[in-house]
CHARMM internal coordinates of N, CA and C (Angstrom, degrees):
IC EDIT
DIST 1 N 1 CA 1.4490
DIST 1 CA 1 C 1.5350
ANGL 1 N 1 CA 1 C 108.88
DIST 1 C 2 N 1.3059
ANGL 1 CA 1 C 2 N 116.37
DIHE 1 N 1 CA 1 C 2 N 136.83
DIST 2 N 2 CA 1.4702
ANGL 1 C 2 N 2 CA 122.24
DIHE 1 CA 1 C 2 N 2 CA -179.40
DIST 2 CA 2 C 1.5280
ANGL 2 N 2 CA 2 C 110.27
DIHE 1 C 2 N 2 CA 2 C -72.45
DIST 2 C 3 N 1.3162
ANGL 2 CA 2 C 3 N 114.78
DIHE 2 N 2 CA 2 C 3 N 141.56
DIST 3 N 3 CA 1.4615
ANGL 2 C 3 N 3 CA 120.86
DIHE 2 CA 2 C 3 N 3 CA 174.38
DIST 3 CA 3 C 1.5235
ANGL 3 N 3 CA 3 C 108.05
DIHE 2 C 3 N 3 CA 3 C -106.41
DIST 3 C 4 N 1.3125
ANGL 3 CA 3 C 4 N 116.17
DIHE 3 N 3 CA 3 C 4 N 151.63
DIST 4 N 4 CA 1.4530
ANGL 3 C 4 N 4 CA 121.98
DIHE 3 CA 3 C 4 N 4 CA -177.00
DIST 4 CA 4 C 1.5230
ANGL 4 N 4 CA 4 C 110.50
DIHE 3 C 4 N 4 CA 4 C -122.38
DIST 4 C 5 N 1.3345
ANGL 4 CA 4 C 5 N 114.91
DIHE 4 N 4 CA 4 C 5 N 154.11
DIST 5 N 5 CA 1.4640
ANGL 4 C 5 N 5 CA 121.95
DIHE 4 CA 4 C 5 N 5 CA 176.55
DIST 5 CA 5 C 1.5233
ANGL 5 N 5 CA 5 C 107.77
DIHE 4 C 5 N 5 CA 5 C -88.50
DIST 5 C 6 N 1.3120
ANGL 5 CA 5 C 6 N 116.28
DIHE 5 N 5 CA 5 C 6 N 128.84
DIST 6 N 6 CA 1.4610
ANGL 5 C 6 N 6 CA 122.50
DIHE 5 CA 5 C 6 N 6 CA 179.86
DIST 6 CA 6 C 1.5315
ANGL 6 N 6 CA 6 C 108.28
DIHE 5 C 6 N 6 CA 6 C -116.90
DIST 6 C 7 N 1.3301
ANGL 6 CA 6 C 7 N 116.65
DIHE 6 N 6 CA 6 C 7 N 132.60
DIST 7 N 7 CA 1.4650
ANGL 6 C 7 N 7 CA 121.77
DIHE 6 CA 6 C 7 N 7 CA 175.90
DIST 7 CA 7 C 1.5232
ANGL 7 N 7 CA 7 C 108.47
DIHE 6 C 7 N 7 CA 7 C -118.61
DIST 7 C 8 N 1.3228
ANGL 7 CA 7 C 8 N 116.50
DIHE 7 N 7 CA 7 C 8 N 122.72
DIST 8 N 8 CA 1.4610
ANGL 7 C 8 N 8 CA 121.56
DIHE 7 CA 7 C 8 N 8 CA 175.77
DIST 8 CA 8 C 1.5324
ANGL 8 N 8 CA 8 C 106.96
DIHE 7 C 8 N 8 CA 8 C -86.76
DIST 8 C 9 N 1.3333
ANGL 8 CA 8 C 9 N 116.15
DIHE 8 N 8 CA 8 C 9 N 93.46
DIST 9 N 9 CA 1.4697
ANGL 8 C 9 N 9 CA 120.19
DIHE 8 CA 8 C 9 N 9 CA -175.07
DIST 9 CA 9 C 1.5305
ANGL 9 N 9 CA 9 C 112.75
DIHE 8 C 9 N 9 CA 9 C -66.19
DIST 9 C 10 N 1.3268
ANGL 9 CA 9 C 10 N 117.86
DIHE 9 N 9 CA 9 C 10 N -20.24
DIST 10 N 10 CA 1.4614
ANGL 9 C 10 N 10 CA 119.98
DIHE 9 CA 9 C 10 N 10 CA 177.69
DIST 10 CA 10 C 1.5249
ANGL 10 N 10 CA 10 C 110.96
DIHE 9 C 10 N 10 CA 10 C -71.89
DIST 10 C 11 N 1.3238
ANGL 10 CA 10 C 11 N 116.96
DIHE 10 N 10 CA 10 C 11 N -28.22
DIST 11 N 11 CA 1.4598
ANGL 10 C 11 N 11 CA 121.64
DIHE 10 CA 10 C 11 N 11 CA 178.50
DIST 11 CA 11 C 1.5260
ANGL 11 N 11 CA 11 C 112.58
DIHE 10 C 11 N 11 CA 11 C -89.37
DIST 11 C 12 N 1.3334
ANGL 11 CA 11 C 12 N 117.55
DIHE 11 N 11 CA 11 C 12 N -21.51
DIST 12 N 12 CA 1.4658
ANGL 11 C 12 N 12 CA 122.39
DIHE 11 CA 11 C 12 N 12 CA -176.71
DIST 12 CA 12 C 1.5294
ANGL 12 N 12 CA 12 C 110.32
DIHE 11 C 12 N 12 CA 12 C -63.58
DIST 12 C 13 N 1.3490
ANGL 12 CA 12 C 13 N 115.42
DIHE 12 N 12 CA 12 C 13 N 130.07
DIST 13 N 13 CA 1.4663
ANGL 12 C 13 N 13 CA 118.95
DIHE 12 CA 12 C 13 N 13 CA 178.58
DIST 13 CA 13 C 1.5323
ANGL 13 N 13 CA 13 C 112.36
DIHE 12 C 13 N 13 CA 13 C -101.40
DIST 13 C 14 N 1.3309
ANGL 13 CA 13 C 14 N 116.81
DIHE 13 N 13 CA 13 C 14 N 4.80
DIST 14 N 14 CA 1.4582
ANGL 13 C 14 N 14 CA 120.66
DIHE 13 CA 13 C 14 N 14 CA 175.68
DIST 14 CA 14 C 1.5077
ANGL 14 N 14 CA 14 C 115.08
DIHE 13 C 14 N 14 CA 14 C 74.82
DIST 14 C 15 N 1.3138
ANGL 14 CA 14 C 15 N 118.16
DIHE 14 N 14 CA 14 C 15 N 24.79
DIST 15 N 15 CA 1.4751
ANGL 14 C 15 N 15 CA 120.49
DIHE 14 CA 14 C 15 N 15 CA -176.98
DIST 15 CA 15 C 1.5283
ANGL 15 N 15 CA 15 C 112.56
DIHE 14 C 15 N 15 CA 15 C -68.57
DIST 15 C 16 N 1.3191
ANGL 15 CA 15 C 16 N 117.70
DIHE 15 N 15 CA 15 C 16 N -27.29
DIST 16 N 16 CA 1.4575
ANGL 15 C 16 N 16 CA 121.36
DIHE 15 CA 15 C 16 N 16 CA 177.68
DIST 16 CA 16 C 1.5160
ANGL 16 N 16 CA 16 C 115.57
DIHE 15 C 16 N 16 CA 16 C 84.23
DIST 16 C 17 N 1.3259
ANGL 16 CA 16 C 17 N 118.10
DIHE 16 N 16 CA 16 C 17 N 6.80
DIST 17 N 17 CA 1.4658
ANGL 16 C 17 N 17 CA 119.48
DIHE 16 CA 16 C 17 N 17 CA -178.84
DIST 17 CA 17 C 1.5246
ANGL 17 N 17 CA 17 C 111.77
DIHE 16 C 17 N 17 CA 17 C -62.88
DIST 17 C 18 N 1.3154
ANGL 17 CA 17 C 18 N 118.07
DIHE 17 N 17 CA 17 C 18 N -36.59
DIST 18 N 18 CA 1.4683
ANGL 17 C 18 N 18 CA 120.69
DIHE 17 CA 17 C 18 N 18 CA 179.61
DIST 18 CA 18 C 1.5298
ANGL 18 N 18 CA 18 C 110.64
DIHE 17 C 18 N 18 CA 18 C -63.79
DIST 18 C 19 N 1.3171
ANGL 18 CA 18 C 19 N 116.46
DIHE 18 N 18 CA 18 C 19 N -42.89
DIST 19 N 19 CA 1.4631
ANGL 18 C 19 N 19 CA 120.95
DIHE 18 CA 18 C 19 N 19 CA 179.08
DIST 19 CA 19 C 1.5278
ANGL 19 N 19 CA 19 C 110.75
DIHE 18 C 19 N 19 CA 19 C -66.20
DIST 19 C 20 N 1.3087
ANGL 19 CA 19 C 20 N 116.97
DIHE 19 N 19 CA 19 C 20 N -37.58
DIST 20 N 20 CA 1.4638
ANGL 19 C 20 N 20 CA 121.00
DIHE 19 CA 19 C 20 N 20 CA 179.46
DIST 20 CA 20 C 1.5300
ANGL 20 N 20 CA 20 C 111.03
DIHE 19 C 20 N 20 CA 20 C -66.32
DIST 20 C 21 N 1.3168
ANGL 20 CA 20 C 21 N 117.00
DIHE 20 N 20 CA 20 C 21 N -40.74
DIST 21 N 21 CA 1.4641
ANGL 20 C 21 N 21 CA 121.60
DIHE 20 CA 20 C 21 N 21 CA -178.30
DIST 21 CA 21 C 1.5297
ANGL 21 N 21 CA 21 C 111.96
DIHE 20 C 21 N 21 CA 21 C -77.61
DIST 21 C 22 N 1.3249
ANGL 21 CA 21 C 22 N 117.10
DIHE 21 N 21 CA 21 C 22 N -39.09
DIST 22 N 22 CA 1.4694
ANGL 21 C 22 N 22 CA 120.76
DIHE 21 CA 21 C 22 N 22 CA -173.07
DIST 22 CA 22 C 1.5394
ANGL 22 N 22 CA 22 C 111.07
DIHE 21 C 22 N 22 CA 22 C -139.85
DIST 22 C 23 N 1.3423
ANGL 22 CA 22 C 23 N 117.98
DIHE 22 N 22 CA 22 C 23 N 68.59
DIST 23 N 23 CA 1.4671
ANGL 22 C 23 N 23 CA 121.12
DIHE 22 CA 22 C 23 N 23 CA -175.61
DIST 23 CA 23 C 1.5333
ANGL 23 N 23 CA 23 C 114.53
DIHE 22 C 23 N 23 CA 23 C -66.37
DIST 23 C 24 N 1.3326
ANGL 23 CA 23 C 24 N 117.30
DIHE 23 N 23 CA 23 C 24 N -16.80
DIST 24 N 24 CA 1.4527
ANGL 23 C 24 N 24 CA 119.53
DIHE 23 CA 23 C 24 N 24 CA 178.24
DIST 24 CA 24 C 1.5348
ANGL 24 N 24 CA 24 C 111.86
DIHE 23 C 24 N 24 CA 24 C -75.00
DIST 24 C 25 N 1.3389
ANGL 24 CA 24 C 25 N 117.16
DIHE 24 N 24 CA 24 C 25 N -13.35
DIST 25 N 25 CA 1.4725
ANGL 24 C 25 N 25 CA 121.16
DIHE 24 CA 24 C 25 N 25 CA -179.61
DIST 25 CA 25 C 1.5293
ANGL 25 N 25 CA 25 C 111.84
DIHE 24 C 25 N 25 CA 25 C -118.19
DIST 25 C 26 N 1.3377
ANGL 25 CA 25 C 26 N 117.48
DIHE 25 N 25 CA 25 C 26 N -38.99
DIST 26 N 26 CA 1.4672
ANGL 25 C 26 N 26 CA 121.25
DIHE 25 CA 25 C 26 N 26 CA -174.79
DIST 26 CA 26 C 1.5254
ANGL 26 N 26 CA 26 C 111.73
DIHE 25 C 26 N 26 CA 26 C -109.61
DIST 26 C 27 N 1.3250
ANGL 26 CA 26 C 27 N 115.18
DIHE 26 N 26 CA 26 C 27 N 146.15
DIST 27 N 27 CA 1.4569
ANGL 26 C 27 N 27 CA 123.12
DIHE 26 CA 26 C 27 N 27 CA 177.20
DIST 27 CA 27 C 1.5287
ANGL 27 N 27 CA 27 C 107.00
DIHE 26 C 27 N 27 CA 27 C -146.07
DIST 27 C 28 N 1.3165
ANGL 27 CA 27 C 28 N 116.62
DIHE 27 N 27 CA 27 C 28 N 154.47
DIST 28 N 28 CA 1.4611
ANGL 27 C 28 N 28 CA 120.26
DIHE 27 CA 27 C 28 N 28 CA 175.32
DIST 28 CA 28 C 1.5242
ANGL 28 N 28 CA 28 C 107.92
DIHE 27 C 28 N 28 CA 28 C -92.05
DIST 28 C 29 N 1.3327
ANGL 28 CA 28 C 29 N 117.29
DIHE 28 N 28 CA 28 C 29 N 128.61
DIST 29 N 29 CA 1.4648
ANGL 28 C 29 N 29 CA 120.60
DIHE 28 CA 28 C 29 N 29 CA -178.05
DIST 29 CA 29 C 1.5253
ANGL 29 N 29 CA 29 C 111.05
DIHE 28 C 29 N 29 CA 29 C -81.27
DIST 29 C 30 N 1.3081
ANGL 29 CA 29 C 30 N 117.17
DIHE 29 N 29 CA 29 C 30 N -175.92
DIST 30 N 30 CA 1.4673
ANGL 29 C 30 N 30 CA 122.28
DIHE 29 CA 29 C 30 N 30 CA -177.51
DIST 30 CA 30 C 1.5229
ANGL 30 N 30 CA 30 C 113.13
DIHE 29 C 30 N 30 CA 30 C -62.26
DIST 30 C 31 N 1.3165
ANGL 30 CA 30 C 31 N 116.71
DIHE 30 N 30 CA 30 C 31 N -24.19
DIST 31 N 31 CA 1.4634
ANGL 30 C 31 N 31 CA 121.01
DIHE 30 CA 30 C 31 N 31 CA 178.90
DIST 31 CA 31 C 1.5172
ANGL 31 N 31 CA 31 C 112.28
DIHE 30 C 31 N 31 CA 31 C -94.66
DIST 31 C 32 N 1.3450
ANGL 31 CA 31 C 32 N 116.95
DIHE 31 N 31 CA 31 C 32 N 15.96
DIST 32 N 32 CA 1.4676
ANGL 31 C 32 N 32 CA 122.81
DIHE 31 CA 31 C 32 N 32 CA -178.51
DIST 32 CA 32 C 1.5249
ANGL 32 N 32 CA 32 C 112.58
DIHE 31 C 32 N 32 CA 32 C 56.94
DIST 32 C 33 N 1.3141
ANGL 32 CA 32 C 33 N 115.49
DIHE 32 N 32 CA 32 C 33 N 41.61
DIST 33 N 33 CA 1.4646
ANGL 32 C 33 N 33 CA 122.25
DIHE 32 CA 32 C 33 N 33 CA 174.21
DIST 33 CA 33 C 1.5257
ANGL 33 N 33 CA 33 C 107.86
DIHE 32 C 33 N 33 CA 33 C -120.27
DIST 33 C 34 N 1.3192
ANGL 33 CA 33 C 34 N 116.78
DIHE 33 N 33 CA 33 C 34 N 151.13
DIST 34 N 34 CA 1.4577
ANGL 33 C 34 N 34 CA 121.35
DIHE 33 CA 33 C 34 N 34 CA 179.23
DIST 34 CA 34 C 1.5261
ANGL 34 N 34 CA 34 C 109.83
DIHE 33 C 34 N 34 CA 34 C -65.77
DIST 34 C 35 N 1.3246
ANGL 34 CA 34 C 35 N 114.98
DIHE 34 N 34 CA 34 C 35 N 142.32
DIST 35 N 35 CA 1.4598
ANGL 34 C 35 N 35 CA 122.29
DIHE 34 CA 34 C 35 N 35 CA 176.55
DIST 35 CA 35 C 1.5292
ANGL 35 N 35 CA 35 C 107.22
DIHE 34 C 35 N 35 CA 35 C -144.37
DIST 35 C 36 N 1.3176
ANGL 35 CA 35 C 36 N 115.21
DIHE 35 N 35 CA 35 C 36 N 165.29
DIST 36 N 36 CA 1.4580
ANGL 35 C 36 N 36 CA 120.88
DIHE 35 CA 35 C 36 N 36 CA 179.02
DIST 36 CA 36 C 1.5138
ANGL 36 N 36 CA 36 C 110.82
DIHE 35 C 36 N 36 CA 36 C -96.27
DIST 36 C 37 N 1.3136
ANGL 36 CA 36 C 37 N 116.88
DIHE 36 N 36 CA 36 C 37 N 138.18
DIST 37 N 37 CA 1.4558
ANGL 36 C 37 N 37 CA 121.79
DIHE 36 CA 36 C 37 N 37 CA 174.02
DIST 37 CA 37 C 1.5240
ANGL 37 N 37 CA 37 C 108.55
DIHE 36 C 37 N 37 CA 37 C -67.38
DIST 37 C 38 N 1.3448
ANGL 37 CA 37 C 38 N 115.72
DIHE 37 N 37 CA 37 C 38 N -40.82
DIST 38 N 38 CA 1.4665
ANGL 37 C 38 N 38 CA 122.91
DIHE 37 CA 37 C 38 N 38 CA -179.50
DIST 38 CA 38 C 1.5249
ANGL 38 N 38 CA 38 C 107.76
DIHE 37 C 38 N 38 CA 38 C -134.71
DIST 38 C 39 N 1.3105
ANGL 38 CA 38 C 39 N 117.89
DIHE 38 N 38 CA 38 C 39 N 119.54
DIST 39 N 39 CA 1.4642
ANGL 38 C 39 N 39 CA 121.37
DIHE 38 CA 38 C 39 N 39 CA -176.64
DIST 39 CA 39 C 1.5253
ANGL 39 N 39 CA 39 C 112.99
DIHE 38 C 39 N 39 CA 39 C -65.00
DIST 39 C 40 N 1.3241
ANGL 39 CA 39 C 40 N 117.66
DIHE 39 N 39 CA 39 C 40 N -14.49
DIST 40 N 40 CA 1.4593
ANGL 39 C 40 N 40 CA 120.99
DIHE 39 CA 39 C 40 N 40 CA 179.49
DIST 40 CA 40 C 1.5320
ANGL 40 N 40 CA 40 C 111.66
DIHE 39 C 40 N 40 CA 40 C -111.91
DIST 40 C 41 N 1.3172
ANGL 40 CA 40 C 41 N 116.62
DIHE 40 N 40 CA 40 C 41 N 26.12
DIST 41 N 41 CA 1.4642
ANGL 40 C 41 N 41 CA 121.33
DIHE 40 CA 40 C 41 N 41 CA -179.29
DIST 41 CA 41 C 1.5261
ANGL 41 N 41 CA 41 C 110.40
DIHE 40 C 41 N 41 CA 41 C -62.14
DIST 41 C 42 N 1.3154
ANGL 41 CA 41 C 42 N 115.34
DIHE 41 N 41 CA 41 C 42 N 144.50
DIST 42 N 42 CA 1.4615
ANGL 41 C 42 N 42 CA 121.08
DIHE 41 CA 41 C 42 N 42 CA 177.91
DIST 42 CA 42 C 1.5204
ANGL 42 N 42 CA 42 C 110.41
DIHE 41 C 42 N 42 CA 42 C -71.81
DIST 42 C 43 N 1.3146
ANGL 42 CA 42 C 43 N 115.67
DIHE 42 N 42 CA 42 C 43 N 149.51
DIST 43 N 43 CA 1.4574
ANGL 42 C 43 N 43 CA 121.15
DIHE 42 CA 42 C 43 N 43 CA 177.63
DIST 43 CA 43 C 1.5337
ANGL 43 N 43 CA 43 C 107.09
DIHE 42 C 43 N 43 CA 43 C -88.95
DIST 43 C 44 N 1.3134
ANGL 43 CA 43 C 44 N 114.51
DIHE 43 N 43 CA 43 C 44 N 97.61
DIST 44 N 44 CA 1.4595
ANGL 43 C 44 N 44 CA 121.75
DIHE 43 CA 43 C 44 N 44 CA -178.10
DIST 44 CA 44 C 1.5249
ANGL 44 N 44 CA 44 C 109.85
DIHE 43 C 44 N 44 CA 44 C -98.34
DIST 44 C 45 N 1.3225
ANGL 44 CA 44 C 45 N 115.72
DIHE 44 N 44 CA 44 C 45 N 177.69
DIST 45 N 45 CA 1.4569
ANGL 44 C 45 N 45 CA 120.75
DIHE 44 CA 44 C 45 N 45 CA 176.93
DIST 45 CA 45 C 1.5250
ANGL 45 N 45 CA 45 C 110.95
DIHE 44 C 45 N 45 CA 45 C -60.99
DIST 45 C 46 N 1.3378
ANGL 45 CA 45 C 46 N 117.61
DIHE 45 N 45 CA 45 C 46 N -37.66
DIST 46 N 46 CA 1.4741
ANGL 45 C 46 N 46 CA 121.74
DIHE 45 CA 45 C 46 N 46 CA 178.24
DIST 46 CA 46 C 1.5310
ANGL 46 N 46 CA 46 C 111.38
DIHE 45 C 46 N 46 CA 46 C -65.82
DIST 46 C 47 N 1.3180
ANGL 46 CA 46 C 47 N 117.37
DIHE 46 N 46 CA 46 C 47 N -38.57
DIST 47 N 47 CA 1.4670
ANGL 46 C 47 N 47 CA 121.61
DIHE 46 CA 46 C 47 N 47 CA 177.58
DIST 47 CA 47 C 1.5342
ANGL 47 N 47 CA 47 C 109.42
DIHE 46 C 47 N 47 CA 47 C -63.96
DIST 47 C 48 N 1.3189
ANGL 47 CA 47 C 48 N 116.29
DIHE 47 N 47 CA 47 C 48 N -44.52
DIST 48 N 48 CA 1.4669
ANGL 47 C 48 N 48 CA 120.44
DIHE 47 CA 47 C 48 N 48 CA 178.28
DIST 48 CA 48 C 1.5285
ANGL 48 N 48 CA 48 C 110.98
DIHE 47 C 48 N 48 CA 48 C -64.00
DIST 48 C 49 N 1.3364
ANGL 48 CA 48 C 49 N 117.30
DIHE 48 N 48 CA 48 C 49 N -36.20
DIST 49 N 49 CA 1.4653
ANGL 48 C 49 N 49 CA 121.32
DIHE 48 CA 48 C 49 N 49 CA 177.03
DIST 49 CA 49 C 1.5295
ANGL 49 N 49 CA 49 C 110.17
DIHE 48 C 49 N 49 CA 49 C -65.07
DIST 49 C 50 N 1.3261
ANGL 49 CA 49 C 50 N 116.76
DIHE 49 N 49 CA 49 C 50 N -43.59
DIST 50 N 50 CA 1.4682
ANGL 49 C 50 N 50 CA 120.94
DIHE 49 CA 49 C 50 N 50 CA 178.34
DIST 50 CA 50 C 1.5252
ANGL 50 N 50 CA 50 C 110.45
DIHE 49 C 50 N 50 CA 50 C -60.30
DIST 50 C 51 N 1.3242
ANGL 50 CA 50 C 51 N 117.17
DIHE 50 N 50 CA 50 C 51 N -42.22
DIST 51 N 51 CA 1.4603
ANGL 50 C 51 N 51 CA 121.07
DIHE 50 CA 50 C 51 N 51 CA 178.74
DIST 51 CA 51 C 1.5260
ANGL 51 N 51 CA 51 C 110.75
DIHE 50 C 51 N 51 CA 51 C -64.04
DIST 51 C 52 N 1.3249
ANGL 51 CA 51 C 52 N 116.86
DIHE 51 N 51 CA 51 C 52 N -40.48
DIST 52 N 52 CA 1.4676
ANGL 51 C 52 N 52 CA 121.28
DIHE 51 CA 51 C 52 N 52 CA -179.26
DIST 52 CA 52 C 1.5278
ANGL 52 N 52 CA 52 C 111.89
DIHE 51 C 52 N 52 CA 52 C -65.80
DIST 52 C 53 N 1.3309
ANGL 52 CA 52 C 53 N 117.28
DIHE 52 N 52 CA 52 C 53 N -35.35
DIST 53 N 53 CA 1.4666
ANGL 52 C 53 N 53 CA 121.18
DIHE 52 CA 52 C 53 N 53 CA -178.32
DIST 53 CA 53 C 1.5265
ANGL 53 N 53 CA 53 C 113.61
DIHE 52 C 53 N 53 CA 53 C -85.71
DIST 53 C 54 N 1.3123
ANGL 53 CA 53 C 54 N 118.30
DIHE 53 N 53 CA 53 C 54 N -8.49
DIST 54 N 54 CA 1.4693
ANGL 53 C 54 N 54 CA 121.53
DIHE 53 CA 53 C 54 N 54 CA 179.84
DIST 54 CA 54 C 1.5352
ANGL 54 N 54 CA 54 C 109.18
DIHE 53 C 54 N 54 CA 54 C -63.20
DIST 54 C 55 N 1.3393
ANGL 54 CA 54 C 55 N 118.02
DIHE 54 N 54 CA 54 C 55 N 118.45
DIST 55 N 55 CA 1.4640
ANGL 54 C 55 N 55 CA 119.59
DIHE 54 CA 54 C 55 N 55 CA -177.42
DIST 55 CA 55 C 1.5239
ANGL 55 N 55 CA 55 C 113.33
DIHE 54 C 55 N 55 CA 55 C -67.06
DIST 55 C 56 N 1.3066
ANGL 55 CA 55 C 56 N 117.52
DIHE 55 N 55 CA 55 C 56 N -24.82
DIST 56 N 56 CA 1.4681
ANGL 55 C 56 N 56 CA 121.39
DIHE 55 CA 55 C 56 N 56 CA -179.57
DIST 56 CA 56 C 1.5233
ANGL 56 N 56 CA 56 C 112.36
DIHE 55 C 56 N 56 CA 56 C -93.92
DIST 56 C 57 N 1.3418
ANGL 56 CA 56 C 57 N 116.49
DIHE 56 N 56 CA 56 C 57 N -7.55
DIST 57 N 57 CA 1.4741
ANGL 56 C 57 N 57 CA 122.46
DIHE 56 CA 56 C 57 N 57 CA -178.23
DIST 57 CA 57 C 1.5295
ANGL 57 N 57 CA 57 C 110.85
DIHE 56 C 57 N 57 CA 57 C 54.61
DIST 57 C 58 N 1.3294
ANGL 57 CA 57 C 58 N 115.73
DIHE 57 N 57 CA 57 C 58 N 43.31
DIST 58 N 58 CA 1.4591
ANGL 57 C 58 N 58 CA 120.07
DIHE 57 CA 57 C 58 N 58 CA -177.68
DIST 58 CA 58 C 1.5338
ANGL 58 N 58 CA 58 C 114.05
DIHE 57 C 58 N 58 CA 58 C -95.97
DIST 58 C 59 N 1.3441
ANGL 58 CA 58 C 59 N 117.66
DIHE 58 N 58 CA 58 C 59 N 2.33
DIST 59 N 59 CA 1.4584
ANGL 58 C 59 N 59 CA 121.73
DIHE 58 CA 58 C 59 N 59 CA 177.00
DIST 59 CA 59 C 1.5138
ANGL 59 N 59 CA 59 C 107.91
DIHE 58 C 59 N 59 CA 59 C -104.90
DIST 59 C 60 N 1.3197
ANGL 59 CA 59 C 60 N 115.51
DIHE 59 N 59 CA 59 C 60 N 125.11
DIST 60 N 60 CA 1.4558
ANGL 59 C 60 N 60 CA 120.78
DIHE 59 CA 59 C 60 N 60 CA 178.83
DIST 60 CA 60 C 1.5175
ANGL 60 N 60 CA 60 C 109.64
DIHE 59 C 60 N 60 CA 60 C -138.75
DIST 60 C 61 N 1.3193
ANGL 60 CA 60 C 61 N 115.99
DIHE 60 N 60 CA 60 C 61 N 178.11
DIST 61 N 61 CA 1.4699
ANGL 60 C 61 N 61 CA 121.21
DIHE 60 CA 60 C 61 N 61 CA -177.64
DIST 61 CA 61 C 1.5206
ANGL 61 N 61 CA 61 C 108.70
DIHE 60 C 61 N 61 CA 61 C -129.92
DIST 61 C 62 N 1.3170
ANGL 61 CA 61 C 62 N 114.49
DIHE 61 N 61 CA 61 C 62 N 140.23
DIST 62 N 62 CA 1.4706
ANGL 61 C 62 N 62 CA 119.94
DIHE 61 CA 61 C 62 N 62 CA -178.22
DIST 62 CA 62 C 1.5048
ANGL 62 N 62 CA 62 C 108.84
DIHE 61 C 62 N 62 CA 62 C -132.98
END
COOR INIT
IC SEED 1 N 1 CA 1 C
IC BUILD
């Protein structure tokens, strides 16, 4: 079963660490909140690293 990347934008503080670590998957939107470049992006080691470094812990997988 496929897993998906979930971003809790209400918890996101816009620090940009996810985009810095994994710019091929994460981008900051117009409201300075994390967003996905591709909603069906694979959960790679870099994606997991970005989630681990998120200070708000707003990136999860489902």
